[in-house]
N, C-alpha and C positions, 0 to 999 in steps of 0.2 A: 504493500500500500504506500509506504514512504517513497519507494522508487517511482511509483506512478504519479504521486503528488509532485515530486521533483521534476519529472518530465513535463507535467502539465504546467508547472510554474515557468519552466524554460520556454515552452511553447507559447505561453501567454506573453512573456516578455518579448519574444521574437516577433509576435504579431503586433504588439504595441509599437515596437521600434519600426516595423515595416509600415504600419499605419501612419506613424508620425513622418516617416520619410516620404510616403506617398502624398501626404498633405503638403509637405514642403515642396515637393516636385510640382504640385498643382497650383500652389499659391503664386500669384503674380503681383508685381508692383506696377501700378498704373502711374503715369506721370504726364504732366503738361507744362508748357513753358512759353514765354513770350519775351524775346530779347530784341529791343529796338536798335541797339548799337553794340557791336562787338568790334574792337580794334585794339591797337597797342603796338603792332609791328610797324616797320618803317613805312609801309604803304598799305592801303586797303582798309575797308570796313564793311561789315555785313550785317544784315537783318536776318534773324532766324526765329521761327516759331514752330510749334508742333507738339508731339507727344506720342504716347503709345503705352506698351506694357512689356515687361521683361521678367525673367526668372533665371538668375545666374546658375542655380543648382541644376536646372533642366537644360540650360543652354538655349533658352527661348528668348526671342525678342521680336517685336512687331511694332515699328514706329516710323514716323515720317512727319512731314509738314512743309511749310513754306520757307523760301529762302530767296534772298536778293543781295547782290553786291551793291553797296552804297557808294563805294569808291573803288577805283582800279586796284586789284590785288596783284602785286608784281613780285611776290616771293611765296615760297611754300607750295603746298599741293594745289591750292586754288589758282595758281599762276601757270600750271602745266596741265593742259587738257589731255585726258586719256582717250578721247573720242576723235579718231582720225577724220571724221566728217564734220567736226566742229572744233577746230584747233584754236589755240590762243588762250590767254589768261581770262579770268572773270573780270569784266569791265563794269564800270558803274552803270546801273540799270539792268544788268543781265542777271539771270537766275530766276527759277520758277519754284522748284520744289526739291526736297531731299527725302531719301529713305535710308534704311539701315542695311548695311552689308554684313555686319557682325557685332555681337555683344562682346566687349572686351573686359577682362578681369581688372586690368589696371593700365595706367600709362604715366609717363612723365611729361611735364609741360613747362612753358614759360609764357608770361603774358606780354612780353615785349620782344623777346628774341635777343635781347642785349647780352653780350658776353659777361657782363658784370651781374646780371640777374641770377639769383639762385634757382637751380632746377627744382621743380616741385613735383609732387606725386599725388595721384588720385586713384582711388580704388572703388569699384562698383559695389554698392551696398543698397540698403533700403531707402537711402536718402540721396544717393549719387549714382549716376549711370555714365559709363564710358562706352562710346560707340565708335565703330568704323562706319562712316556715313558716305553715301553716294549723293552727288549734287548734279542737278539737271538744269540746262538752259532751255529756253523756248525752242521748240522744234526738235529736241532730242528724242522725244518719244520715250522708249524704255532704255535708251543707250546713254548712260551717264557721261558727263563731261569731266567730272572731278571726283576724287575720293579722298577723304580726310578724316581725322579723328575729331570727335567732339566730346566735351564733358558738360553735363547738366547736373546741378546739385541744388538741394534745398538749403545747403549751408555754404558759408564762405569757403572757397577753394584755395585762396591765397591770403589768409588773414594777416600774416606778418607783413607782406609787401603791398598788397592791394586789398584792403578791407572792403567788404561788400560785394566783390565780384563772385559770381557763382555759375558762370558759363564760359566755355573756352572753345575756340575753333582753331585747329592746327594751322600755323602759319599766318594767322590773322590777329589773334589776341584774345583778350578776356572782356567780359561785360557784366552788367547787372541785369538779371532776368526775373520776371515774375514766374515763380515755379509752384507746382503742386504735386506732391508725391503721396500716394495712398496705397497701402497694402490691400489686396483684393483676391477673391477667389474666382470671380467671373466678370464683374463689372467694376469700373472705376468708381462710380457713384451709385448709391442705392436710391430707390424711389424716395420721393419726398416724405418726410415724417408726417404721419397722419395728424389731423387736428379736427376740431369741431367745424371748421370751415368747409369740410367736404373733401372731394378728391384733391390730390396733390399735397396741400398743406405747406410746410416750410422746407426750403431746399436752398443750396448755394447756387449762385449765378454770377457770371462775369459781365462787367460793363466797362468798356474801354480799358481792359487789362487789369481792373481791380475786382477783387472777389467780394460779393455782397451776399447777404441772406435775404431771401424773398419769401413772402407768405402769399399763397395763391389759393383761390377757390374757383373751381370750374363753374361756368355760368350756363343756365338753361337758355333756350331760345336764342342760340348763337347766331342764326341766320339774320334775325332782326337786328341784333347788336352790330354785326358786321355791316349791314346795309345802312344803318343810321349813324355810324361812327367812322367817318372817312379818315380821322386822325388817330385811329386805333394803333397802339404800340405793338411791337413784335417780340416774341420770345422764340429763339432758335434752339431746338433740342434734337438729340440723336435718336430718341425714342419718344413715344407718347408720354406726356408728363406724369401720368399715374402709373408708369412702368419704370423698371430699373433703367438708369441712364448709362450709356457707354462713356459719355463725356459730360462735363458740367455744362448746363445750358448757358446761353448768352442772351442778354437783354439789350434793347436799343435805346433805353431811356431810364432815368431815375427821377424821383420826385423833384418838382420845381413849380414855378408859376405856370398855370394852365396845364398841369400834368393830367394826362388821361389814365385812369386806373385800369383800363381794359387792355388785355394783351391777346393777340392772335398767335396761336401756336403754329410754327413753321418747322417742318422736319428737315434735317440735313441728311442727304443720302450721298455717300461717296461713289463717284463713278469708277468704272472698271479701270484698273491700272494705277489707281491712286491709293496710298496708304491712309487709312483713317487716323485722325489726330485731333487734339484739342484746339478749338478756336478761342480767342480772347476778346473779340469785338465784332460788332455787326459790320464794320467796314471790311474786316478780313473775310467775313463770310460772303458779303456781296461781291468782293473781288474774286473769291474762289469760284463763285457761280457764274462769272462773266467770261467772255472771250470765246474763241473758236473751239478750244479744247478745255472746257471747264472741269475743275477738280471735283465739284459737287453739283448736285441737283437739289433745288429747294422745292419742297412739297408743301403747298399752302393747305392747311386743314380747315375744317369748319368748327374747331374748338376754340372757345374764348374763355379767358381766365381773368378774374378780378385779382390784381396783384398789388402788394405793398412791399416796398423795399424797407426792411426793418433794421438793417445795420450792415456795416462793412466788417470783413473778417481780417 
């Protein structure tokens, strides 16, 4: 009997370890970010936004977003195209999107490239992600022009030399980004917390790169509300607002004089060939839906919500 109990104990411990390992393998870290200016090297500056999910233990990553060179980049990986059909460096005004080639465990970096600057180190964790990213210019299709490493973090990555910077692009430099990291099993953001106000309730939402908390109630007779409210506001979401969200919703207004408390739900659908990611403003969303090869399709629904912005985060 004692031998049987010992074997059962060993088996139970093994199963618990296996279960914990499986949970760790399935758990993903969701992240989103918006960096309006990344620079520091001798030439060049870039804009970078996006997000996705990763799991270092499983070697999983799925991320991407928008990218643009604000100034000519004449050194580093963004100065040398790997696309024979689209040669030359990334010049001011060029760049459309980025996606991920590989999740990296760690990397070393500098914010200025100066010989006198100390070499720094970054490691992928639940608050920092190191990626090998591919960058695309207009007309590239699925053939990238550049490949370079990037670091995105919720914490300072160079606190001793450059306090406040939390994003880096290889050969370009560092910058300050609005970031959001969240551990998750399936979705980055859960459905809104329920309340007495009915469907949706309270949830986070971005407005012009700043994270707010909004309280919402779905309204009946939405067709009449839409017809008689030409100045109705918009809330952009990855899923119906009473469902789990893949990304944090984006609103196009906050309270002020003449504020309309009604919001029309618009769904974001990523088109084939584009990696889903977090948006941070309605301007980014409208730009992504424009052009000959739009990144997203906007689906206007007939759902209207009464919304109040109850605070920033």
